[in-house]
FITOR-135896 format. One line per field, with one value per residue: residue in one letter; x negated, z, y negated of N, C-alpha, C in turn. Coordinates in nm, 3 decimals. Atoms other than C-alpha are relative to their C-alpha. Example, Ala and Ser with C-alpha at 12.3 -4.5 7.8 and 13.67 -1.06 7.14 Angstrom:
BEGIN
res: (a/s)
n.px: (-0.089/0.082)
n.pz: (0.000/-0.006)
n.py: (0.119/0.119)
ca.px: (-1.230/-1.367)
ca.pz: (0.780/0.714)
ca.py: (0.450/0.106)
c.px: (-0.090/0.077)
c.pz: (0.000/0.073)
c.py: (-0.120/-0.109)
//
This chain:
BEGIN
res: (m/a/s/t/l/m/f/w/n/k/q/n/s/n/n/s/n/n/n/n/n/g/s/s/n/g/n/g/n/s/h/n/g/s/d/a/k/n/t/k/n/g/r/n/w/l/h/a/p/d/v/l/v/n/g/h/v/a/y/l/v/k/f/l/g/s/t/p/v/e/q/a/k/g/i/e/v/v/k/e/a/i/r/r/l/q/f/t/q/q/m/k/k/a/e/g/g/s/n/v/k/t/k/k/v/e/i/t/v/s/v/d/g/v/a/i/q/e/p/r/t/q/t/i/l/h/q/f/p/l/h/k/i/s/y/c/a/d/e/k/g/v/k/k/f/f/s/f/i/a/k/t/s/p/a/g/g/s/g/n/g/s/l/s/a/a/s/d/d/t/h/s/s/h/s/r/d/l/e/q/d/g/q/q/q/q/h/e/c/f/v/f/v/s/s/k/l/a/s/d/i/t/l/t)
n.px: (0.076/0.026/-0.123/-0.127/-0.028/-0.143/-0.092/-0.125/-0.108/-0.095/-0.110/0.016/-0.147/-0.104/0.053/-0.039/-0.149/-0.021/0.074/-0.108/-0.121/0.048/0.024/-0.121/-0.062/0.045/0.011/0.141/0.039/0.042/0.111/0.055/0.070/0.114/0.100/0.072/0.086/0.117/0.061/0.109/0.129/-0.033/-0.040/-0.135/0.006/-0.110/-0.077/0.020/0.092/-0.053/0.005/0.116/0.041/-0.084/-0.020/0.110/-0.068/0.013/0.014/0.021/0.070/0.084/0.121/0.101/0.100/0.072/0.133/0.078/0.071/0.119/-0.036/-0.099/-0.099/0.035/-0.099/0.076/0.018/-0.116/-0.024/0.070/-0.075/-0.104/0.064/0.058/-0.094/-0.083/0.105/-0.027/-0.130/-0.017/0.068/-0.092/-0.117/0.059/-0.004/-0.124/-0.122/-0.085/-0.023/0.064/-0.096/0.031/-0.119/-0.066/0.022/-0.058/0.098/-0.085/0.034/-0.037/0.088/0.140/0.085/-0.048/-0.003/-0.035/-0.072/-0.078/-0.162/-0.107/0.037/0.038/0.110/0.100/0.120/0.070/-0.069/0.124/-0.037/0.014/0.124/0.097/-0.024/0.065/-0.008/-0.071/-0.003/-0.030/0.063/-0.122/0.062/-0.116/-0.081/0.021/0.046/0.026/0.092/0.057/0.103/-0.016/0.125/-0.041/0.100/0.083/-0.041/-0.121/-0.132/-0.035/-0.014/-0.123/-0.060/0.105/-0.007/-0.082/0.089/0.075/0.116/0.080/0.162/0.052/0.014/0.095/0.114/0.041/0.020/0.106/0.097/-0.007/0.050/0.134/0.058/-0.013/-0.124/-0.093/-0.138/-0.021/-0.125/-0.040/-0.069/-0.137/-0.045/-0.126/-0.038/-0.120/-0.041/-0.126/0.024/-0.111/0.091/0.035/0.147/0.039/0.151/0.009)
n.pz: (0.004/0.168/0.066/-0.048/-0.077/0.047/-0.079/0.008/-0.086/-0.011/-0.001/0.107/0.071/-0.068/0.035/0.142/-0.004/-0.059/0.098/0.097/-0.053/-0.005/0.110/0.055/-0.075/0.007/-0.110/-0.040/-0.089/0.028/0.013/0.122/-0.010/-0.073/0.105/0.069/-0.082/-0.029/0.128/-0.037/0.099/0.104/-0.067/-0.075/-0.124/-0.027/-0.127/-0.029/-0.106/-0.151/-0.004/-0.054/-0.124/-0.112/-0.037/0.061/0.096/-0.009/0.101/-0.011/0.106/-0.073/-0.044/0.047/-0.104/0.001/0.017/0.022/0.132/-0.013/0.057/-0.032/0.119/0.121/0.033/-0.018/-0.121/-0.028/0.082/-0.077/-0.130/0.022/0.046/-0.130/-0.076/0.060/-0.001/-0.164/-0.022/0.088/-0.086/-0.108/0.054/0.024/-0.129/-0.065/0.093/0.029/-0.137/0.000/0.053/-0.016/-0.087/0.020/-0.093/0.037/0.029/-0.038/0.025/-0.035/0.002/-0.108/0.040/0.015/-0.096/0.073/-0.122/0.006/0.024/-0.107/-0.154/-0.009/-0.042/0.109/0.013/0.049/-0.001/0.049/0.030/0.146/0.009/-0.011/0.127/0.116/0.132/0.047/0.163/0.038/0.099/0.081/0.071/-0.019/-0.111/-0.022/-0.147/-0.048/-0.118/-0.056/-0.078/-0.100/-0.089/-0.122/-0.093/0.017/-0.014/0.106/-0.040/-0.042/-0.100/-0.075/0.060/0.041/0.126/0.054/0.007/0.114/0.025/-0.113/0.043/0.065/-0.077/-0.123/0.030/0.045/-0.127/-0.073/0.091/-0.028/-0.134/0.002/0.069/-0.083/0.024/-0.089/0.052/0.122/0.038/0.016/0.096/-0.034/0.122/-0.003/0.124/0.048/0.126/0.051/-0.040/0.050/0.097/-0.072/-0.057/-0.142/-0.072/-0.153)
n.py: (-0.092/-0.012/-0.113/-0.018/-0.128/-0.036/-0.090/-0.059/0.089/-0.085/0.104/0.047/-0.014/0.107/0.125/-0.004/0.041/0.133/0.086/-0.020/0.090/0.131/0.062/0.015/0.071/0.142/0.057/0.057/-0.085/-0.148/-0.038/0.067/0.151/-0.021/-0.025/0.110/0.079/-0.062/-0.020/0.141/-0.019/-0.086/-0.144/-0.009/-0.051/-0.087/0.038/0.136/-0.003/-0.031/-0.128/-0.044/0.099/-0.020/-0.145/-0.073/-0.102/-0.137/-0.065/-0.138/-0.040/-0.117/0.056/-0.090/0.026/0.165/-0.033/0.100/0.047/0.081/0.126/0.052/0.004/-0.065/-0.123/-0.140/-0.063/-0.048/-0.112/-0.092/-0.019/-0.103/-0.129/-0.049/-0.047/-0.102/-0.126/-0.062/-0.067/-0.113/-0.087/-0.049/-0.076/-0.116/-0.084/-0.023/-0.041/0.093/0.062/0.129/0.094/0.139/0.026/0.127/0.099/0.152/0.092/0.110/0.126/0.152/0.064/-0.031/-0.109/-0.092/-0.120/-0.142/-0.066/-0.112/0.047/-0.039/0.047/0.138/-0.003/0.068/-0.073/0.111/0.153/0.105/0.107/0.023/0.064/-0.104/-0.070/0.057/-0.023/-0.068/-0.030/-0.104/-0.084/-0.078/-0.120/-0.094/0.060/0.153/0.014/0.135/-0.007/0.143/-0.028/0.086/-0.017/-0.100/0.005/-0.060/-0.147/-0.066/-0.001/0.145/0.072/-0.049/-0.131/-0.103/-0.017/-0.104/-0.121/-0.031/0.048/-0.011/-0.043/0.108/0.100/-0.016/0.009/0.124/0.085/-0.023/0.049/0.150/0.043/-0.001/0.119/0.119/0.078/0.008/0.011/-0.084/0.037/-0.120/0.013/-0.076/-0.038/-0.049/-0.041/-0.001/0.006/0.068/0.128/0.107/0.105/0.109/0.032/0.077/0.040/-0.017)
ca.px: (-0.584/-0.707/-0.450/-0.126/0.010/0.315/0.564/0.859/1.132/1.376/1.639/1.550/1.918/2.081/1.871/1.947/2.323/2.261/2.068/2.361/2.639/2.434/2.366/2.743/2.906/2.681/2.658/2.379/2.343/2.295/2.022/1.980/1.919/1.669/1.474/1.439/1.288/1.056/0.899/0.548/0.231/0.408/0.491/0.820/0.806/1.033/1.134/1.191/0.922/1.151/1.210/0.850/0.809/1.110/1.122/0.967/1.021/1.023/0.887/0.920/0.630/0.395/0.062/-0.222/-0.480/-0.748/-1.126/-1.413/-1.551/-1.876/-1.723/-1.447/-1.275/-1.264/-1.035/-1.347/-1.381/-1.007/-1.008/-1.308/-1.122/-0.821/-1.034/-1.209/-0.879/-0.717/-1.003/-0.976/-0.608/-0.639/-0.899/-0.653/-0.379/-0.612/-0.652/-0.311/-0.093/0.222/0.282/0.037/0.244/0.188/0.365/0.603/0.529/0.699/0.497/0.624/0.520/0.537/0.377/0.165/0.034/0.076/0.171/0.193/0.431/0.613/0.973/1.150/0.970/0.858/0.518/0.253/-0.045/-0.214/-0.171/-0.379/-0.355/-0.319/-0.665/-0.825/-0.693/-0.923/-0.814/-0.498/-0.421/-0.212/-0.331/-0.083/-0.188/-0.012/0.097/0.151/-0.063/-0.105/-0.391/-0.520/-0.859/-0.881/-1.179/-1.197/-1.405/-1.740/-1.612/-1.356/-0.997/-0.767/-0.791/-0.438/-0.395/-0.604/-0.654/-0.451/-0.570/-0.660/-0.935/-1.084/-1.407/-1.485/-1.434/-1.642/-1.934/-1.916/-1.900/-2.201/-2.388/-2.266/-2.380/-2.717/-2.749/-2.684/-2.362/-2.146/-1.847/-1.693/-1.385/-1.156/-0.928/-0.542/-0.393/-0.015/0.161/0.517/0.677/0.995/0.837/1.061/0.982/0.945/0.576/0.492/0.178/0.056)
ca.pz: (-0.531/-0.869/-0.942/-0.857/-0.588/-0.728/-0.452/-0.475/-0.330/-0.198/-0.211/-0.569/-0.698/-0.445/-0.544/-0.931/-0.837/-0.657/-0.942/-1.178/-0.961/-0.894/-1.253/-1.335/-1.053/-1.080/-0.719/-0.602/-0.289/-0.482/-0.518/-0.859/-0.733/-0.479/-0.759/-0.936/-0.617/-0.579/-0.918/-0.848/-1.081/-1.328/-1.108/-1.018/-0.660/-0.565/-0.204/-0.078/0.164/0.453/0.411/0.495/0.745/0.959/0.907/0.698/0.387/0.387/0.140/0.124/-0.047/-0.007/0.130/-0.048/0.218/0.290/0.241/0.289/0.025/-0.023/-0.190/-0.091/-0.420/-0.784/-0.971/-1.016/-0.671/-0.641/-0.918/-0.725/-0.402/-0.591/-0.751/-0.421/-0.258/-0.502/-0.512/-0.107/-0.155/-0.436/-0.189/0.081/-0.133/-0.249/0.111/0.236/-0.074/-0.121/0.257/0.189/0.098/0.062/0.344/0.325/0.499/0.541/0.430/0.610/0.474/0.643/0.695/0.997/0.803/0.682/0.861/0.740/1.001/1.042/0.865/1.152/1.476/1.349/1.490/1.334/1.184/1.042/1.074/0.913/0.917/0.576/0.622/0.630/0.305/0.045/-0.264/-0.411/-0.735/-0.924/-1.130/-1.392/-1.498/-1.493/-1.160/-1.055/-0.755/-0.568/-0.334/-0.108/0.040/0.379/0.638/0.920/1.238/1.228/1.367/1.109/1.098/1.164/1.532/1.607/1.423/1.276/0.910/0.700/0.679/0.341/0.413/0.744/0.625/0.377/0.621/0.899/0.693/0.511/0.830/0.965/0.649/0.690/1.051/0.948/0.689/0.966/0.823/1.069/0.857/0.623/0.414/0.363/0.061/0.132/-0.150/-0.215/-0.484/-0.631/-0.930/-0.928/-0.879/-0.924/-1.216/-0.959/-0.861/-0.503/-0.435/-0.084)
ca.py: (-1.144/-1.005/-0.744/-0.633/-0.370/-0.196/-0.072/0.154/-0.081/0.154/-0.138/-0.197/-0.067/-0.312/-0.600/-0.524/-0.531/-0.863/-1.018/-0.926/-1.081/-1.392/-1.465/-1.411/-1.611/-1.924/-1.958/-2.189/-1.954/-1.631/-1.407/-1.551/-1.903/-1.749/-1.617/-1.941/-2.087/-1.814/-1.865/-2.046/-2.049/-1.837/-1.536/-1.427/-1.320/-1.024/-1.186/-1.519/-1.648/-1.667/-1.312/-1.225/-1.532/-1.433/-1.070/-0.786/-0.566/-0.197/0.049/0.429/0.588/0.879/0.848/1.016/0.907/0.652/0.673/0.463/0.231/0.051/-0.259/-0.488/-0.500/-0.373/-0.141/0.098/0.128/0.203/0.452/0.636/0.625/0.798/1.073/1.129/1.171/1.376/1.637/1.663/1.726/1.987/2.153/2.179/2.288/2.568/2.680/2.619/2.680/2.525/2.427/2.140/1.837/1.471/1.320/1.019/0.696/0.333/0.057/-0.267/-0.621/-0.948/-1.243/-1.121/-0.827/-0.502/-0.150/0.216/0.400/0.719/0.666/0.852/0.775/0.424/0.533/0.293/0.492/0.193/-0.188/-0.500/-0.831/-1.008/-1.170/-0.823/-0.696/-0.774/-0.622/-0.458/-0.269/-0.047/0.250/0.425/0.776/1.088/0.974/0.621/0.526/0.202/0.106/-0.159/-0.210/-0.341/-0.423/-0.163/-0.154/-0.011/0.313/0.377/0.338/0.046/0.074/0.218/0.552/0.822/0.889/1.128/1.489/1.452/1.242/1.316/1.495/1.234/0.970/1.111/1.175/0.862/0.673/0.815/0.694/0.330/0.326/0.452/0.168/-0.072/-0.208/-0.398/-0.397/-0.156/-0.133/0.137/0.215/0.332/0.508/0.597/0.745/0.727/0.855/0.642/0.297/0.007/-0.249/-0.546/-0.620/-0.733/-0.925/-0.868)
c.px: (-0.011/0.085/0.126/0.030/0.150/0.064/0.130/0.101/0.119/0.140/0.002/0.156/0.084/-0.024/0.032/0.146/-0.004/-0.044/0.119/0.098/-0.056/0.009/0.157/0.074/-0.053/-0.010/-0.133/-0.071/-0.035/-0.124/-0.067/-0.068/-0.118/-0.110/-0.064/-0.071/-0.118/-0.092/-0.114/-0.149/0.027/0.024/0.144/0.015/0.124/0.107/-0.022/-0.099/0.059/0.020/-0.111/-0.035/0.089/0.034/-0.097/0.070/-0.041/-0.022/-0.028/-0.093/-0.065/-0.150/-0.105/-0.121/-0.062/-0.142/-0.092/-0.066/-0.111/0.027/0.129/0.111/-0.065/0.059/-0.092/-0.012/0.141/0.008/-0.087/0.073/0.118/-0.074/-0.034/0.102/0.088/-0.092/0.002/0.134/0.008/-0.098/0.105/0.110/-0.054/0.004/0.130/0.143/0.111/0.062/-0.078/0.067/-0.039/0.093/0.028/-0.027/0.081/-0.109/0.080/-0.074/0.070/-0.091/-0.124/-0.085/0.076/-0.007/0.046/0.058/0.076/0.147/0.087/-0.017/-0.031/-0.126/-0.117/-0.136/-0.115/0.039/-0.128/0.059/-0.037/-0.145/-0.111/0.005/-0.049/0.019/0.113/0.020/0.098/-0.068/0.121/-0.089/0.127/0.100/-0.022/-0.054/-0.017/-0.088/-0.012/-0.104/-0.005/-0.141/0.054/-0.108/-0.103/0.007/0.083/0.112/0.033/0.016/0.128/0.072/-0.117/0.011/0.078/-0.075/-0.079/-0.140/-0.095/-0.150/-0.062/-0.028/-0.114/-0.125/-0.070/-0.028/-0.123/-0.116/0.004/-0.061/-0.149/-0.048/-0.001/0.114/0.062/0.114/0.014/0.135/0.048/0.138/0.136/0.053/0.138/0.052/0.175/0.031/0.146/-0.033/0.088/-0.090/-0.033/-0.155/-0.022/-0.145/0.004/-0.120)
c.pz: (-0.154/-0.081/0.095/0.083/-0.024/0.126/-0.052/0.094/0.003/0.020/-0.153/-0.091/0.061/-0.064/-0.169/-0.003/0.015/-0.101/-0.075/0.039/0.019/-0.129/-0.065/0.094/0.007/0.126/0.033/0.111/-0.035/-0.005/-0.107/0.021/0.102/-0.100/-0.084/0.107/0.008/-0.130/0.024/-0.101/-0.111/0.030/0.058/0.108/0.026/0.126/0.039/0.108/0.116/0.040/0.090/0.127/0.125/0.017/-0.080/-0.122/-0.006/-0.102/0.040/-0.094/0.072/-0.006/-0.033/0.100/-0.007/-0.002/-0.017/-0.125/0.021/-0.057/0.039/-0.083/-0.118/-0.051/-0.020/0.123/0.060/-0.083/0.063/0.104/-0.070/-0.048/0.107/0.052/-0.067/0.000/0.143/0.025/-0.072/0.089/0.097/-0.050/-0.036/0.118/0.051/-0.098/0.003/0.143/-0.009/-0.085/0.016/0.074/-0.052/0.117/-0.040/0.008/0.052/-0.035/0.053/0.012/0.097/-0.037/-0.088/0.081/-0.072/0.142/-0.061/-0.020/0.110/0.134/-0.006/0.065/-0.103/-0.003/-0.035/-0.019/-0.030/0.006/-0.147/-0.038/-0.031/-0.097/-0.125/-0.137/-0.010/-0.161/-0.033/-0.117/-0.075/-0.081/-0.012/0.121/0.015/0.150/0.005/0.105/0.046/0.077/0.111/0.100/0.134/0.113/-0.041/0.002/-0.066/0.054/0.016/0.158/0.079/-0.063/-0.078/-0.168/-0.065/-0.008/-0.129/-0.020/0.119/-0.014/-0.071/0.082/0.090/-0.079/-0.062/0.094/0.060/-0.116/-0.009/0.129/-0.023/-0.103/0.078/-0.027/0.105/-0.040/-0.109/-0.049/-0.023/-0.103/0.031/-0.149/0.015/-0.131/-0.010/-0.138/-0.044/0.067/-0.085/-0.109/0.077/0.050/0.110/-0.009/0.130/0.008)
c.py: (0.060/0.093/0.026/0.123/0.004/0.078/0.040/-0.066/0.095/-0.057/-0.044/0.009/-0.137/-0.125/-0.031/-0.055/-0.153/-0.099/-0.017/-0.085/-0.140/-0.079/-0.020/-0.095/-0.151/-0.046/-0.029/0.063/0.158/0.047/-0.039/-0.125/0.013/0.036/-0.116/-0.083/0.077/0.028/-0.115/0.076/0.096/0.155/-0.010/0.109/0.095/-0.074/-0.136/-0.024/0.024/0.122/0.073/-0.096/0.029/0.151/0.088/0.077/0.121/0.074/0.156/0.072/0.133/-0.033/0.126/-0.004/-0.117/0.060/-0.101/-0.068/-0.068/-0.140/-0.036/-0.014/0.044/0.104/0.133/0.052/0.078/0.140/0.130/0.045/0.129/0.130/0.077/0.088/0.120/0.157/0.044/0.048/0.096/0.112/0.052/0.087/0.136/0.106/0.024/0.045/-0.102/-0.066/-0.140/-0.118/-0.145/-0.066/-0.159/-0.094/-0.122/-0.092/-0.143/-0.124/-0.129/-0.129/-0.013/0.116/0.137/0.124/0.104/0.072/0.116/-0.043/0.042/-0.040/-0.150/0.008/-0.079/0.071/-0.113/-0.160/-0.100/-0.141/-0.056/-0.038/0.122/0.105/-0.067/0.010/0.088/0.006/0.105/0.081/0.117/0.090/0.106/-0.023/-0.153/-0.028/-0.155/-0.009/-0.147/0.021/-0.086/-0.001/0.072/-0.037/0.098/0.160/0.068/-0.038/-0.135/-0.044/0.066/0.121/0.052/-0.005/0.118/0.127/-0.010/-0.065/-0.017/0.028/-0.074/-0.123/0.014/0.009/-0.143/-0.128/0.007/-0.069/-0.153/-0.035/0.014/-0.096/-0.125/-0.083/-0.038/0.001/0.104/-0.021/0.153/-0.003/0.101/0.011/0.045/0.034/0.020/0.030/-0.040/-0.151/-0.096/-0.111/-0.117/0.046/-0.089/-0.029/-0.028/-0.116)
//
């Protein structure tokens, strides 16, 4: 993918400790040894391939929302989606006051795909196989955002969960426009925010 998707790894501190231990004891089975094997094409991967093949990696983040986009990739497409969702959130905060908060979700990444779910109930809100994710990027501003664009059904959404409240109105009107244009496929940009992003960069 053309850009990077920055995740807040809730286990980042543990990984850092493991890295330090691995480099100090020189054990070939240490995390440090794994990192050496995970260097490919000049990129240092955060996790060994077997972690994603045999299991999954979970990240706790804040979910700003999702909104349909007209293109499958591009940093400007992502920036526009972020601006749109920020505006919608500001409007809702103006109406609901301090009670309106950005909800936390858990992102799980594996070889099978990416899932967004409730942290406590583990209810899946959205789920995509990797081949349906066309673009991912990070955007550093006053807040730190990261996003991915995924192909969705013509009716909108990922087929197994509703969109966040921050983007319902935008999604409904935009979906109607896409249907009127006769488009059989559409893409949706999912935006997340975290003020405590780890230094590690994960490519999905």
